[in-house]
N, C-alpha and C positions, 0 to 999 in steps of 0.2 A: 111697557111702552108698546103701542100698536106697531105691527109689522111695517105698515106704510111709513111711519115716522122713522123707524130704524133704517129703512131703505133710503129715505131722504138724507138722513145723517151720513150714511155711508157714501152716498153720491156726492154730498157736499165735501166730505173728507177727501174723496178721490180727486174731485175737481181742484180742491185747495192744494193737494200734494202735487198734482200735475202743474198747477200754476206756479208753485214755488220751484218745482224742478225746472220748468221752462225759464223762470226768472233767473235761477242760479246759472244754468248753462248759457243764457244770454249774457250775463255779466262775466262769466268765467271764460267763455269761448270767443267773445266778440271784443276786439280792441276798442278802447275809447277814441274819440275824435281828438287827436292831439297833433301838433306840428311834428313832422318827421324830423328825426335827428337823434344824435347820441346824447345821453345824459348820464351823469355819474350819480349814483344813489349810494349813500354811505349808511352802513349799519353799525351802530356803536356796540361795544362789548356789553353783553348781558341783556340786550333787547329781546323781548318776547315776540312770538309770532304775531300776537294781537297788536302789539305796539308797531311792529314792522308794517302790518297791513294798514294801520292808521296813517303811518308816515307816507306810505305809497299813495294813499288816497289824497292826502293833503298836498302832495307834490303833483297830483293830476296824472300819475303814471297808470293808475287803475281807477275805475269808476266807483266801485263799491268795496269797501274793506271786508264786509261780511262774506262776499263771494270768494275772495282770496282766502280768508280764514276757513270757510267751509270746505273749499277745495283741499286745503292742507289737512284738515281733520278727516276728511273722507278718504283721501288717497295717499297721504304722506305722514300721518300721525307718528310722532316719535323721531322723525328725521331732524337733524340739526341744520340750522342756517348759520353759516360762519360769518363772524363779524368782519367788516372790511368794506372796501369800495367796489362797486359793481358798475360796469359800463353797460347801459341798456340802449338798444337801438329801437327807438319808438317810431310808430305805435306798436305796442305788444298786447297780446291777450293777457289777462290776469294769470291764466294757466301757464303761459310761457315765461312770465315774470317769475312766478313761483319756481318753475323748473330751473331757470337760470340761477336763482339764489341758492337752490338746493345743491347745485353742482359745485358751489363753493369756489368758482374760478374768479377770485378777486382781481381787481385791477392792479397791474404791476407798473412801477415807475422805473424807467431806465436810469442807471447811474454809470457814467463813463469815467473811469479813472485812468488818466494818461500815464505813460512811462515816466519814471524818474522823480516821483513825488515822495516826500517824507510822510510819515504818519501824521504829523501836524498839518502838513499841506493837504492831505486827503481830508482830514477833519475840517479844515477851512473850506475846502471845496464843497463838502456836504452842507456846511453852515451857510455859505454864500448862495448856494442853489436852493436854499430852504427845502432841502430834501427831507421827506417825511419820515425820518428815522427817530426812534424813541431812545433817549438816553445819550450819554456822552460817548462819541466815537473814540476820542482820544483816551478816555479812561478805559474803554474796552480794549484798546491796543496795549494798555499796560499789563494785560494778562497774557503771559507767554505760553500758557497751556496748550493752545492749538498747534504750536510748533515745537513743543518741548521734546517730543520723541525723536526729532531730527536735529535739534539744536539745543543741547542741554545748557549752553551758556547764555541763551537768550533771556534778557530781562524784560523784553517787550516784543512787539511784532514788527519792529522796524525792518524793512527790507523784504518782508514776506507778504505784503499786501499786493497781490499780483495785479498789474494794470490790465483792465479789461472792461467790458460793458456788462453790468449786472442788472438784474430785475428784482425789485423787492416791493412787497405790499406796503401801503401806508401804515406807519406805526411799527414796522419791523424793529426789533431791539438792535441797538448799535452793536451788541456782542454778536448777534447773528450775521450782521453785515461783515464785520471783521473776520469772523470764522469762515464765511463763504470765500473771502479773498485769499485766506491762507489755504483753504482746501483747493482752490484753483491753482495756487502756487505748487502745492504738492503734486497735483495732477500733471502739471506741465513739466516740472522737474523730473518726477517719476523715478522708477527703478533704474532706468538708463543713466539718469543724472547721478544717482547714488553710486552706481557702479563706476562711472567715469571719474567721479571725485576721488574714489578710493584708488583708482589707477594713478591719479596725479598726486596721491598722498595728501589730499586736502579734505577738510571737513566741509559739510554743507555750508556752514557759516562763512568759512573763508572763500568758498566759491561765490556765494551770493554777495559777499562784501566786494570781491574783485569785480563781479558783474556790475555792481552799483557804481563803481568808479568808471568802468567802461561806458555805462549808460550816460553818465554826466559829461564824459570827455568828448563824445561825438554823437551826432544825430544821423550820421550817414551809415546805413546798415552795412555796406561793404567794408567800411573801415574798422568795424568792431573787432573782427578777428586779428587785425593788424595792431590795434591798440592793446588787445589782450596779449599778443606776442611780445610787445614792448614790456608790459608788466611782468609776464612770466619770465622773460629773459633777465630782467632786473632782479627779480626775487631769487632766481637761481644763482646769481653771482653776488648777492648781498648788497645790491645797489638800492638806494632809497627810490621810492616811486615818484616823488616830486609831482604829485597830482593836485592841481589848483582846486578842484571841487572839494577835496578833503579839507583844505584850509577854510573855504567858505562855510562848509558844514560845521567845522570846529568853532568858528567865530559865531555862527548862529546859535549853537548850543550854549555858548557862553554869553550870548546877548551883546556881542560886540560888532556884528556885521553892519556896515553902513551903506551897502548897495554897490560897492566896488572894492576890488582887491588891491591893496597897496603893497609895496615891496616889504615894508616892515611887518606886514601880516604873515609873511612866510616864516617868520620866527616865532609865531604865536605858540606858546607851550601847550600842547594838547596831544594826547595819544592818537587823535584822529588826523593830526597834521602830518602828512607823509613827507614834508620837507624836513621835519625834525625827528620824526619817529620812523625807524626802519620797519620793513614788512608791511603786511596789510593792516588797515586800521582795526580797532577792536570789534567793529561791527559794520553793517551796511550803512551807507549815507543816503540811500533812497531805495525805492522798490524798483529793481530792474525788470525790463521786459524780456520776452522770449529770446530775441536775437542776442541781447547782451548776456543772458544766462548761457546760451549755447557758445558764444564767443569765449566766455571765461573757461568753459569746459574744453573747448577745441580751438586753441590759439592757432593762428596761421603759422606754417613752418618757415618763419623768417627770423633773421638775427638782428632785427631792429632793436635799438636801445633808446631812441629819441624820436619825438615827433613835434611838429610846430604847426600852428594853424595858418592856413592860407587865407587870402582875403575873401574867398568864395565859400568859406565854411568847411572846406575839406582840410586835410592835413598832409604835410610832407613828412615822410618817415626816413630816418637815417640810421646807419649802422655804427658810425663813429662820431666822436665829439666834434672833430674838425668839420665834417660834412654838415653836422647839425648847426654849427655856428654860421656857416655860409647860408644855410636855409633860413636861419633867424634873421640874418642881415637882409636876405632877399625878400622875405615875406612879412617881417615884422617892423623893419626899420626903414623901408623905402617910403618916400614921400607920396 
């Protein structure tokens, strides 16, 4: 081939390479013209980089899938892109989209679990909120493994689903969600809680059970140590706890609760019914919060044995039965 022809071919090749390079960087470094705003882009399990690039182009997030794919192969070959949802603040360069996906910071969904819920109620909360969890949360709570080292009697996670706000990615396994709640309980209860329980001669299970009763008896934080004092004092002298929420829990377990507590319900035969069974119930009746756990561990130094609800949601506490009857007459029986 004549030298002139070779030179022409080389020149054409150089021009072509420069043109392709210019085109690549234009597509890779310049954002497309799209409306400004946040969009959620989801990557399904097992999607290849090529398929992801195609999806991005179809959504209008990038202009050319080949530029995205070329950038990946040139600069990030072998790096994994995690499945999940990503929040992208458009417009973005293809380069920045790729870097965002490679960081693997998937979108997290908040889940707020209030104090005082049972495992079934937490499961209902997740279902009613259409929370993107994978699998049955209630079934996950049937595995006591996450709490077994602290509570060898536990048959499930009732009482140990610590109330808090959590963040999980879409498709998080229900087991992972339940385990995170138990891990938070263990963190909050901590070594100090274990040490204090031992000082009281109580197991973790009995402390959490007592805390669950306190949680359901009052929503007033300042009253929780006083309610705890009543329960501790009654336990010390062998007096039944007579806690209404335990009756409701027992009735619900047996499918008999109809929305209100009747006098005859106080005789319902159940180990959870503290009107008929002495001591603390066999297990927690809900998941108590931080204040109720602390109250169970540190009751107020009072000799109260009774309390009755006032009309404003607080309670009147009494040391003797005669005083308690007067309080009942004043707060419960007045017109």
